[in-house]
C-alpha positions, 0 to 999 in steps of 0.5 A: 220368588222367594221371601227374601225377594221383596225384603231385599228390594225394599231394603235397596229402595231404602238404601236408594231413597236415603243416597239421594237424600243425602246427595241433595243435601250435600249438594245445596251446600256446595256453590256454583259457578254464578254463588261463587262470584257472589259476595259474602253476606255483610261485605261490600263488592268492590268496584274496582278489582284493584281497589282491595289491593293495599299499596305499600306505604311511600318511605321517607327519603333516607338523608344520605339521598337529601345530601347528595341532592343538596351537594348536586345543587351547591355545586351547578350553583357554584359552577354557575358563578365561576363561569359568569364571571370567568375569562371564558365569557370575558368581554373583549370586543366592544362596540358602542354606537350612537356617538362619532367624532372627535368630541364623543371620543371620550365617550366612547373610551369611558364606556369601552374602559368600564365594559372590558371589566365585565362579562357577556354573561355579567353585564353591570348596567349600573356602571356604564350608567357611572361611566357615562353619567359625566357626559351630559350628551348621553340621554341612556344607553342601550346594551345587547351582547353576543356570546361569548365576547361581544358587548354592544352599546347604543348610545341615545343622545340628547337633542337640542333645541336652543342654547343659552350664553353663559360668560359669553360661551354658548350651551346648548338646551335640549327639549326638557331644559337640559343644559349640555355643558360639556358640547358647544352649542352650534350657531344654528341653534336659536338663542333663549334668553336667560336672566341669571345664569342656570346653576344647575343641570336644567333650566329653571327659569319660567320664560327659559322653560316656556321658550324651551317648550315652544321651540320643541313643538316648532316643526321642522321646517321653522325650527332652523329658521328661529334666529332668537326667542324673546320675552316682552312686556307687551307681546309676551313670547315673540321668535324672530324667523331668519329673512322673515317675520316676527312671530308673536306666540303670546303665553306659552299654551297651545303651542302645537295650534299656533304653530300650525296658524303661524305655517298656514300664514307663512303659506299663504302668499298674500302675507309675503313681505309680512314684518309681524304675525300674531298667533296668540290666538291662533284661531285669529291670526293677524299680520302686520306691517305688509309693505305698502304696495305689496302685490296681492299675490306672491311667494313668500320667503319662507319654505312651506312644509314637506307634504303631508307635515303639519305644524303640530311639532310631530317632527323630533327637534334637531341633534346637536351635532356629534363634533361641534365642531363641524357646525360652529364657525368658530372651530371650537370644540368642547372643552 
């Protein structure tokens, strides 16, 4: 080996060492796969990748868009109001129920005339109520529509429990004391005494109001048998039954209990033929006027209540006939 051999080998070794040191230095600054995924120092790592994406701010609607939306809304409203009162949905068929007969023809005519000025999309309840207001027989009206041209009106009529005589004319009275001045009371309704002729739409005299309450509380099997109601100084309120005894009620309190007691006594065969039954104290009814030698058993001439019906006045009072002339033997009709 020549003298240059060791020197060359030493130089080559130093060169190789320098290259290794440079390579190591360069490798320390080159990020690996894991190092590249790590965030830079001082910067928080985002939890959601989309969180780092900045969304553009929403812009305000343009004036032209707002004007177009407003115009569309105005057109829709105008179209609705036009259709609501247009002939396309005008009322052409009017069906009135709840009233019939000649006496109530005027009620039907008034309601039909008012209804034909409406549409099925625009029913004016107030106009119908105004049309029915002059007729005391009408308590209220119920309206329904059948698109596109039919309007149905059901008339709920007042029901009468008695009658008052004013200037020789019988006027029906409802359970709340309303006077049906345009309806002549049927002869079957019991007469209610009044000291002075009522001037308003309802009875206000105390004794008459109590008589109406007593008739309203009567069971249906007995209400039709009451001929008259009287107010006496010694017995208070009395009710005369047709072909039967006089019922003594006293005051106008506890009417249901008094009717129940009267019903029980009338159903008792031992009370047959009695002239009076005092139920002013319903727990202790008293029978008087039994005929001498009356049989211990017998049948009362007052019909008993149907099975399952009590004397507590749970049934509705008699309805005023739609055509009073059918029930009035005089054949008169309402004015």
